[in-house]
N, C-alpha and C positions, 0 to 999 in steps of 0.2 A: 657641247657634247654632254656635259654633266646634266643639263636641264632636260635633254631628250631622254637620257638614261633614267632619270628620276621619274619622268612622266610615264615611261614604259613600265617601270616597276609598280607605280601606282595603278596603272591600267591593268596590269597583270593581277595585282592583288584584288582589285575590284571585280575583275572577271572571275577569279577563283572563288571569291566570297559569294558572287551571284550563282556560280555553278553549284557550290555546296548548299546554298540556300534552296536552289531548285531541287537538288537531290533529296534534301531533308524535309521537304514539304510534308506536313502532318506529323512530323516527329521532332517538333521543337524541343530543345532542352528546357527542363523546368527552370523557372526563375529561381535564382539563389535566394534563400531567405536572408533577411537582414540580420547580420550578426552583431549583437550588442557587444560593446567593449567590456571584456571580462577582467580588466585590470583591477577593478575594485575587489573582485573575488580573490584574485591571487595576492593582493596586498592585505587581505584580512587575517586576523589572528586565527580564526577557525581553519582556514585553508592552510596556513603555515603549520599549525599543529598536526593536521592530517598528513601533510606532505612530509613533515619531519619523520613521523612514524612510518610512512610508506618507504621513505628512503632508507631508514634503518633496516626494515624488513627485506627490501631488495638487496641490500648489502649482505645481510645474513644469508639470503638465498643464494646469491652468487658464490659466496665462500663455501657453502655446503655442496653446491653443484660440482665443485672441483673434485670432491672425493666420493660423492654419492649420486645415484641416479634418481629419476623422477618418482620411483616407487618408495623412496625413503619417507617414512611417516612425517618427519619434521619438514621436509620439502613440500609435501602435500599440504600440511597445515599452513606453511608460509604462503603458498600460492592462494589458498583459500582466504587467508587474512588480507592479502594484497587485493584480491578481487572484491572483498567487502569494502575496503578503503576506497578503491576505484569507484565503486557504486556510490559511496557517500560523497566523494569529491565531485562526481557528476551531479549529484543531487544539489549540493550547495552552489554549483556553477549555474544552476537554473534560477537562482535568486535574482530578482530585479535590482537594478542599481538603487532604486528608491528604498529598498529594504536592506541595504548594505550594513546598516547598524546591527542587524540580527546576527552577523557572522563574527561573533565574539569568541574569546578564548574559552569561555564557559561552554559554548556550543561545541567547540572542537573537543573539549574534554568529555562532554556528554557522549558525543559520537564515538570517541575512542573507547570509553567505558562500555558502551553498548556493543561495539565490535568485540571486545574482550569477552563479554557475556555470551555473544553468539558463538564464539570459539568454544567456550566452556560447554554450551548447550550441544554443539556439534560433537564434541568429545563424549559427552554423556550418552548421546543417541547412538554412538557406536557400540555401547555396552548394555544399554537399557532400553526398554520400550517406553512409549509416550506416557503410559499410566504410572510409571515409577515416580515416587514422590520427589526425588532429586531432579528429575526431568521437568516435572510440573513447576517446581520452584524456579528452575533456571529459565523456563519459558516465561514465567510471570515477570521475572527481573528484566528480561529482554523487552517484554511488552511495556513495562513501566518506563524504561529508558527511551524506547521508541516513541512513546506518547509524549515525553518531555521534549524530544527533538522535534517532533511534528508540531507541537504546540508553539515552539519558538519559530519554526520556519513558516508556519501558516498564519 
């Protein structure tokens, strides 16, 4: 009895898969891209540095959300900073395993410093125009740090 039941289940499964295949003609799902093992990124000093900072910021955000709403300036700034860090975490996650040695503590610190400079620039732009000398200086600092990060990653 068990053998017959097993064969029936297999036949039913094959029939359903054939049925779904016939229905989906022309709309094949795209092949999944090969995902490289990102363990080397998560074990890198640069990733750890960025993740530590992100965790601190998320913790601060959660504690502020207890008493304040989304319009509170500090909450907006924290969300912006977390978004910048997420962008950079995604950026270093694209590094190939053959280039894992690039993901140093120094790179993590460079990225964090550039993020801080971007926050400063954002705050300046709330009060001043692009032509203001302080804004120009802040933009140049961000450019210098970005060039250093790009130099290391490329």
